C-alpha positions as CSV (number, residue, x, y, z in Angstrom):
1,M,-3.6,20.2,-25.8
2,V,-0.8,20.6,-23.2
3,N,0.7,17.6,-21.4
4,L,1.7,18.9,-17.9
5,H,4.6,16.7,-17.1
6,A,5.3,16.2,-13.4
7,Y,8.7,15.2,-12.2
8,G,9.0,11.5,-11.9
9,T,5.8,10.9,-13.9
10,R,5.7,9.4,-17.4
11,A,4.0,11.5,-20.1
12,S,1.2,8.9,-20.4
13,G,0.3,9.4,-16.8
14,A,0.4,13.2,-16.7
15,L,-2.5,15.5,-16.8
16,V,-3.5,16.9,-20.3
17,I,-5.3,20.1,-20.6
18,Y,-6.9,21.8,-23.6
19,L,-6.2,25.5,-24.1
20,A,-7.9,27.7,-26.7
21,R,-6.7,31.1,-27.7
22,T,-8.9,34.1,-27.0
23,E,-8.5,37.8,-27.4
24,T,-7.5,38.1,-23.8
25,D,-5.6,34.9,-23.3
26,T,-2.6,34.5,-21.2
27,A,-2.3,30.8,-20.4
28,A,-2.6,29.6,-24.0
29,A,-0.1,32.3,-25.2
30,T,2.4,31.2,-22.5
31,Y,2.4,27.6,-23.8
32,V,2.4,28.6,-27.5
33,D,5.4,31.0,-26.9
34,S,7.2,28.2,-25.0
35,F,6.6,25.7,-27.7
36,E,7.8,28.2,-30.4
37,R,11.0,28.9,-28.4
38,V,11.8,25.2,-28.1
39,W,10.9,24.5,-31.7
40,A,13.2,27.4,-32.9
41,G,16.2,25.8,-31.2
42,A,15.4,22.3,-32.2
43,E,17.5,20.3,-34.5
44,S,16.9,17.1,-36.4
45,A,18.0,13.9,-34.7
46,M,19.3,12.8,-38.0
47,S,21.8,15.7,-38.0
48,R,23.6,14.0,-35.1
49,L,24.3,10.8,-37.0
């Protein structure tokens, strides 16, 4: 599930789409790759205390 945030819109009011990977996917791979890049650079909020 992907929450498509729109500028000025709260997450609860944004469109959510369901993507499933297939052998010839491109859209799902784009979101998975994006998530993995963000996750790789993430740090714990606790580490900032």
